[in-house]
N, C-alpha and C positions, 0 to 999 in steps of 0.2 A: 504493500500500500504506500502511496506517495504521502509524504508529509507536507502539508500546506504551510508555507512560511510567509505568505503575503497574498492579499486579494486586491485586484484592481476593481474596486467596487462599481465604478461607473458603467462597466460593461460586463461585469461578472467574469473577467479574465483571471485565471489562477496562475500564480507564480509559485511553482511547486518544485521541491527537490525530487528529481527523477533519477533513474539509473544512469550511470555514467554512459555517455554516448559521444559519438563524433559526427553527429548529423550536420553541424556546421563545420566545414572542413577548414575554414580559414576566414580572415578578413582581407579584402582587397581594397586598395585606394587608388583611384584613377586621378590623374592630373587633367583637369578641364582646360586650364591655361591661366595666364595672368592678364586680366583685362584692366589693370590699372589700380586695383584695390588690394592686391596681394595674390598669392598663388591659391587658386581655387581647386579643391579636391572633392571627390565624391567617394564616400565609403560604403562598401557593400559587404553583406554576409554571404559567403559562398555555401550553397546548399545543393542537394541532389535534385534530379528530375521530379517534379510534382510536389516538392516540399515547399514550406512556407515559413515565414517569420511573423509571430504574433506580438512579440514584446521585446523591447530593449530595456533593461532594468538594472538596478543595483539593490542588493539587500545585504544582510549581515553575513551571509555565506559567500556571496560574490559581489563585492562592491564595484561600482562603475565610475570611471573617470575618463573624460576626454579633454585634453588640454593641448598646449603648444610647447615647443621646445623653448629653452631659455632665450629671452630677448625678443620673442615673437608674441603676437596676440591675434585674436580673431577679429576680422572685419565684421562690424554690425551696422546695418543700414537702418536709419531712423524710421523708415516706412515698413520695415519688416518685423519679425518677431522670432521667438525661439523654435518654433515648429513650422513645418510646411504649410499648415492651415493659415498662416499669416502671410504667405507669399502670394500675392495677387498678380498673376502674370499679365493681367489686363493693364496694369500700371507701367509695364516695361517700356512701352514707347515714350512715355512722359518721364519716367525715372529709370533709365537703363541700369543704374547702379544697384537697384533693388535685386536684380537677377543674381547678383554675386554675394548676397547676404549669407551669413552662416546660420544654419538651422538643422534641426533633426527631423526625421521622418521615418516612415516605413512604406517603401514602394513608390509613393506619389511624390513628384517633384514640387507641385504647387498646390494651391488651395482648390484649384479646379480638378485635381486628381491626376492630371497628366503623368504617365501615359494610361492611366485608368480612367474609368467614367466619373469617379468621385473620390473625395478624400475624407475618410472617416477617422482620422488619427485622433487619439485622445492622449492626455497625460495626467499624471497624478503624483503628488509627493515630491516633485523636484523644484528646488529653488533656482530659478533661471537668472537671478540678479547678476551673479558673477559672469555667466556666459554672455548676457546681454551687454555687459561692460567690457567685453573683449577677453575675459578670463575663462576658466575651465568649467565643465559640467562635472559635478561630483555628487554621487548619491549612494546611500546604503539603505534607502527606503522609498524608492520612487521608480517610475517607469514612463515611457511613452509606448503606446500600444494600439492595436486594432483587435477587433473580435475575429475569431476563426471564420466567420461568415463574410468578412470583408475581402473583396478580391485583391486589394492592393498588397496583401501580405504574400501573395503568391510569387514564386520565383519567375524571373525572365532571363533566359539564358543561363540558368544556374546560379543567379544572384538575386539578392534583394537589397535595394538601396536603403540605408539607415541614416544618412546624414550628408549634408554639403557643408564644407568648411573652407572659408577663405582666410588664409594665414597672412597677416601683415608682416613683411620681412621674410616670407617663406623662400625656401631654396629651390622649389620645384620638385622636391622629393617628399611626398606626403608621409611616407613611412618613417622618415626622420623628423619632419616638422610637427607631426601629430603624435602625442604621447598618451599612454593610458591603456584602458582595457574596458570591455563591455561584457555584460551578461545578456544572453539571448534565450528566448523560448519560442518554440514553433511546433510544427507537426510534420511528420514524414509523409510519404505518398500514401500510406495505409491509414493515416489519421491519428497515429500514435504521437502523443506529446513528447518532445525532447527538450533538453535544456543544456546549455553550455555556459559555465560560469567564468567570469573575468578572463575573456579571450583577448589576447593582445594581437599585435600585427608585427611581422618580421620584415626587416629590410631586405629587399630582393637581392639576387645575385648581381655581380657587376654588369652582365649583359642586359639585364632588365633595367638597371639604373641608367644605362646609356640610352635605352629607349625612352625612359622618362625625361631625360635631358632634351631629347629631340622634340618630344611632345611639348615641353615647356618653351622651347625656342619657337615653335610654331605658334603657340598662344600668344607670345610677345609680339610676333610679326603681325598677327591678325589685328591687334589693336592700334598699330601705328598708322 
């Protein structure tokens, strides 16, 4: 029997200690580019075919923290907010900088749900003040989450987006610029709940770092 150690009451989502598993095989960080506000990265949980992520959380067993390396900070746009439900893509033509705000999510990029039909992300128990001021997200009793019925938790190409982070003073290598670990809960293709506690991200091999550098150069060229 699973031991329940937290309840996301707004949607009845359970954060429970489950048997050890490797359903999330890793965390990947893609460089989007540098559009003039810092290096923008998107962070993904890597899962198997037909699997999904329902919650990113921190608790007493698996604390969660996402921050930046020393001397760096998160870019925060005054028109945005801490989660993707605050990112109104309809404002991008009038306020292009909003697109590069730092925020967390599950699956959906913006408030309209893109690339899904809607965005039903919820959050509970997290104090966003530090993050909204450019600092880290830290929690041992909070989560952002969707319900298992929400399409946006489903994998696309074996990954689920869990956040966009623009790092002021970033190097173009998100594996070095972003520091911390996240705890994740989801379901496998058979609908069985899995959980991975305090997963970090590893710096890629030199060949992969070279590709990151090329992508960063392309991003800088696009904004000139």
